[in-house]
C-alpha positions in Angstrom: 67.8 160.9 136.5 65.4 160.5 139.4 63.3 163.2 141.1 60.5 163.1 143.7 56.9 163.3 142.6 54.3 164.5 145.1 50.9 162.8 144.5 47.7 164.7 145.3 45.0 163.0 147.3 42.6 162.7 144.4 45.2 160.6 142.4 46.4 158.4 145.2 43.9 155.6 144.8 45.0 155.1 141.2 48.7 155.2 142.2 48.7 152.6 145.0 48.0 155.0 147.8 51.4 156.6 147.5 52.0 160.2 148.7 55.4 160.5 146.9 57.3 158.4 144.5 60.8 158.5 142.9 60.5 159.0 139.2 62.9 158.7 136.3 63.3 161.1 133.4 65.2 164.2 132.2 62.1 166.1 131.1 58.5 166.4 132.4 57.3 164.3 129.4 59.7 161.5 130.3 58.7 161.6 134.0 55.0 161.5 133.1 55.7 158.6 130.7 57.4 156.7 133.5 54.4 157.5 135.8 51.8 156.3 133.3 53.7 153.1 132.5 53.8 152.4 136.2 50.2 153.5 136.9 48.2 153.2 133.7 45.0 154.2 135.3 46.1 157.9 135.7 47.2 158.4 132.1 43.9 160.0 131.0 44.0 162.4 134.0 47.6 163.5 133.2 47.9 163.6 129.4 45.9 164.2 126.3 45.9 161.6 123.5 48.6 163.6 121.7 50.9 163.4 124.8 50.5 167.0 125.9 49.5 168.0 129.4 45.8 167.8 130.2 44.5 171.3 130.5 43.1 170.7 133.9 46.4 169.5 135.3 49.0 171.9 136.7 52.5 170.5 137.1 55.1 172.3 139.1 58.8 171.7 139.3 60.1 173.3 142.5 57.1 175.5 142.6 57.5 176.7 139.0 54.6 176.0 136.6 56.0 173.8 133.8 53.8 175.6 131.3 56.3 178.5 131.5 59.3 176.2 131.6 58.6 174.4 128.3 55.7 172.1 129.1 56.5 168.4 128.6 60.0 169.5 127.5 60.7 171.2 130.8 64.0 169.8 132.2 64.1 167.7 135.4 67.2 167.0 137.5 67.8 164.7 140.5 67.1 167.3 143.1 63.8 168.4 141.7 60.4 168.0 143.4 57.5 167.7 141.0 54.0 168.4 142.1 50.8 167.3 140.3 47.9 169.6 140.9 44.7 168.6 139.1 41.7 170.9 139.1 39.0 169.7 141.3 35.4 171.0 141.0 32.1 170.1 142.3 29.7 170.7 145.1 26.1 171.9 145.4 24.6 175.3 145.3 
């Protein structure tokens, strides 16, 4: 199945400058596997070594946080819009 993945500004340089891409997979885990195969540079920003979601990454399917939908096992269908939202920190005091 294919869904639309919205790419945040901070990840765009590692993902060819794309703002959205069509992704394949029936679960969030499969979608992220597809994404990291296509864009290997983002793997460490999305997933831990054991394949779980990085704790500083929020992933939403149609505005619902996947952590409450089953994490990497959360289902994905063709009409879904997936949003990646990594935590961003920094600045000066």
